[in-house]
N, C-alpha and C positions, 0 to 999 in steps of 0.2 A: 287156104287162100294165101297166095303168094305176095310178097311185098309189091311186085310190080302191078297186080291186079288191084291190090288195095289202093295203091297211089292213083290207078285209073279211075276208081270209083268217085263219082260227083254227088254233090248234094241232089242234083236233079234226077239222077238215077236212083237214089234213095228215095226220094219223094214219090217217084213213079211206082216202085215196088211197094212202098207203104200205103200207096193209095192217097196221098195228101198232097198238100201244095209245098213249093220250095219254101216259102216263108215259114211253114209250119216246122220243117226240119230244121230250119234256121233258129227258130224259137227253142226248139229242143236242144240243139248244140249249144245255145247260149244260156240255158238254164232258166228261160222265161217261165213264169208261172202260169201264163194264160194258155195252157194246152191241157186238154183233158187227160187224167192218169192213164186211161187205157190207151190213147192215142200216144201218148209219150213212151209207154212201155212198148208199144209195137214198133214205133220208130227206132228206139234204143236197141231193140233185138235186132233189127236190119243193118243199123250202123255196126254193131258187134259182129253180125254175120259176115259182113264184108270187110272187116278190119279197117274201117275207114278212120284215116287220121287227118285232122285238119291241118293245114300248112301253118307255120309258125309266123305271127304276125309281126309288125315292124318293131313293136316293143320288145318282143323276145329277142329278135336279130340283135337289136342294139345294146341290150343289157340294162335298159331302164324299164321301170314299172314297178309292179307290186309282187310281193310274195305274202302268202297267208301263213301264219304261225298259230298253230292249234294246240291247245292243252287241254288234256282230259278234265284237268280242275286248276284253276288259277287262283291260288290263296295262300301264297308263302314266299319266302326270301329264296327258296330253292328255284321258283319259276323266275323270279328276277335275275338270276345268274344266267339261265337260258336266254332270257331276253337280251341280257347284255352282250352274250356271245354272238346273237344273231345280228344285233345292230352293229357290232364292230365290223362285220363284212358288209352287211347290206348298206349301211351308212356310207362307207368309203365308195360303193358303187352308185350312190345316189338313188337307191332302191328303198320304195316305202314298204312299211310292214304292217299287215293287217292282223290284229290280234282277237282271237276269239278262244272260248273254252266251250266244252260239251257238257257241262253239268255233271261231271263225274262218270260219264259214260266213256268207253274206250273206242267207240265207233259212232260216226256222226249221223244224225237223222238226214233224210234225203232233202229235206228243206233246206239244210245248211249247204248240202253240196251244190243244189241247185244256185245258191247265191254265190258259191265260188265260181261255178261255170259262167255265171253272168259276168263276174268281174274279169274273167280270164286273165288270172295272174301268171307270173313267169312259172310259179311252182308254189307247192305245199310243204311245209314242214310239220309233221304230226308228232307231238311229244306225248309218250305214254299212251299212244293212241294209234288207230289204224283205220283203213277202209276195207269192206268186204270185196269180194271178187266182182261183183257187178260194178261197184263204184270204183274199183280200179280201172276197170274197161271204159268207163265213162271218163274218167280223167285222161287215159291213154288216147282216146279217140278225139279229144280236144288238144292234145299236145301239152298237157299240162303235168309236169312230172312232180314227183313227191319223194321225200326222204323222211325215214323215220328216227327219231331221236329217243333212245332209251325205249326199246321196244316193250310193249305190254305182254306180247305172247309170241310164240312162233310164227315166223312168216314164210312165204313161199319164197323159193330159191329166187335170187337176183333182185329182191327187194333192197333198195339201199338203206342200209341201217348204221347209225353211229351211236355207240353205247361205250360202256366202261367194264373193266374186268371185275364183275360183280363178286364171282366165286372167290377171287384172290382176295378181294376186300374182306369178305366174310372170315376167310381163313386167317388173314393177317390179325384181325381185331381179336378173334378168339385165341390164337397163339400168344398174343400180347397178354392176355388175362391169365392164361394157363401158366405162362413164364413168371408171373408175379405170385403164383401159388393157389390161385382160385381154382376149385374143382366143381363148385355149384354155381354155374353160369347160366343165366337166362337169356333168351334171345326174343326181341320183339321185332319182327320183321314188319314189312309192307303188306298190302293186300296179297291173299294166297293165290289169286288169280293173275298177278303179274310176274312175268318172267324174272325180273332182276330181285324181287323179293324171295322167290324160290332159289336163285342162285346164291344169295346171301346166306340163306339157311343151309344150303348144302356146304358151303365153304366152313361154316360154323360146325356142322356135323363132322366134317373131314378132320377138322383140328381136334376135335374131342376124340375121335377114333384114333388118331395118331398118338394122343397122349394116353390112350387106354382108359378113358372116362367114359363111363356109360351114358349115352343120351337118354335124358329124362323128357318124354314128350309134354309132361306137364309144364316144363319150362320153355317150350316154344309157342310163341304167341303170333298171330298175324294182325296187325293193326292197319292204319290207314295213312301212314307216312305223316300225320299231323299231330300236333301237341296233344289234343283230346285224346287219341288213341294211345299215346305213349303213357299219359297220366292214368287212364282207365286200366291198362294192363300192368302198368307199373304199381298201381295201388293194390290190385289182387294178388301180384306177386310177393309184395313186400308184407302183406297181411298174413301170409302163410306162416305156420309154425315153423316150416323148414325153409324159410325165405332164402333166395340166392344171395351170395356174397358180391356177385357183379352181374350187371346187365348190360348186354349188347344191343343197343337201339338201332334199328335199320334205317334211321334217319336222324339228323340234328334235332329236328322239330320234336320227334318221339322222345329224344333224349331229354328235351326240355321238360316234357311231361313227366318223365321219371324224376327228374331232379326235383320238382315241385312235390310229388307224391313222397318222395324220401323227406324232404323237409318238413312235410306236415306230420310225418311220424317221428320226428326228433332224430333221424339218422343223418350223421354226418357223411359227406362225400370229399375224400375217398376213404376216411378212417372206417366207416361202418359199411360202406356200399361204394364199390366202384362202377363207373358209368362210361360206356363208349358209344359214340354217336357215329353218324355217317353222312358225308357230304363235304364237311369242313366248310360251312357257311361263315361268312365273315364275323357273325355275332359270336361264334364259339370261342374266340380267343379273349372275348370281354366278359365271359361268364365268371362267376364266383362259385368253385374254382373253374379255371379254364379248362374247357372240354378235350378229353383224348377223343380222336375221331379220325374216320378213313376219309382221306381227301379224294373226292370225286370230280374230275376236271370238267364240271358242268359248262363253263364259258368255252373251254376248248371243244368240248363236244358239240356245241351249239354252232361254234364258228366253222369247224370241219364240215357238220351237215350243210350248212349254208353255202359253203364253197362247192360241195358237192352238186346241191341243187342248181346253182347258177351255171355249173358246167353242163348239167344235163339240160337246162333251158337253152344253152347255146348249141345244142346238138351234139356235144362231144360224148364219147363214150367213157364210161367209169368201170376200170377194171376190177377194182376190189369193192364189192358191194357191201362187205360187212366190216367194219372197223371197230374195235374196242379198245379204248385208250386205257393206259395203266392207272391203278389206283395206288395210294401209298398211306401208310399209317401215320398219323401226327400225334405223337405222344405229349400230353399236358399234364395237368395236376389233378385231373378227375379220376385218376386210377393208381392204386397202389396195393401192397399187399393185403390179403384178407385179414380180418382181425383175429388176434390169437386165440386158438382153440375152435375156430369157425371150420 
């Protein structure tokens, strides 16, 4: 279907082909719940068949209105940095932000999407989450653009995404520990099905390979990015007879869990155990000892993604659909040379 024919398609034509009334098509487009599931699916199929695109409303043309900010899980200072970055841009444009979470899932339920369609926001920011092909087409048919912040997985070409150089971050953290003399270095990354988690592990592996240090699979763990995951995996690693002399945690929250596990076992940081985090949350410089960590520009990532979203909402073309901002190692007092003889 060409763009010209898609533009020519009207709600009335969709209604005739679907065998329903124009108000029913309008209800489907607006995410109204009072449409039978089978009818909704049939109308959506015809909308998709014709490549129908709703014209932008007044709020989208003027730049005022709402944007939806969606987290897969909303329970950490990490999320606070993302929210701050979105607000910096949205607040200056006098645009409201609707905040929601997906209960740990990386894709929303249809009921959630129906609510978004009913709100008709300027656009949607997905954080560590995404929509499936059908949901993408639903958003496109309503002219609701979306941008991904820190993608959870591989995305189709052309989906706007803002992240950071996770592989480089994992490489820098592990090189730092190797440079201090550590050879038995454990890695507690995030969930194994999340792209940034795997990228940080790949950077860790590359640094070990460069140094000629064999990768021990027993020292690679996949946590949940939260304190509890860092504590549980940290406790298991530190209870080993051949415990590591250093642990690289794939998030600052997990590093906090590792620090507690070490403290409970009478281990001093960094004299007995070096610990590196990831994210550089504000709390890390106030810990005892202050945490060596990889600075991930979370606020800048969110601000950049919001700027892209608003450009798309104005009908502008975004040339660079994938942006990865630089990470940087911040060395503090939680890392030092390994104990003598270790």
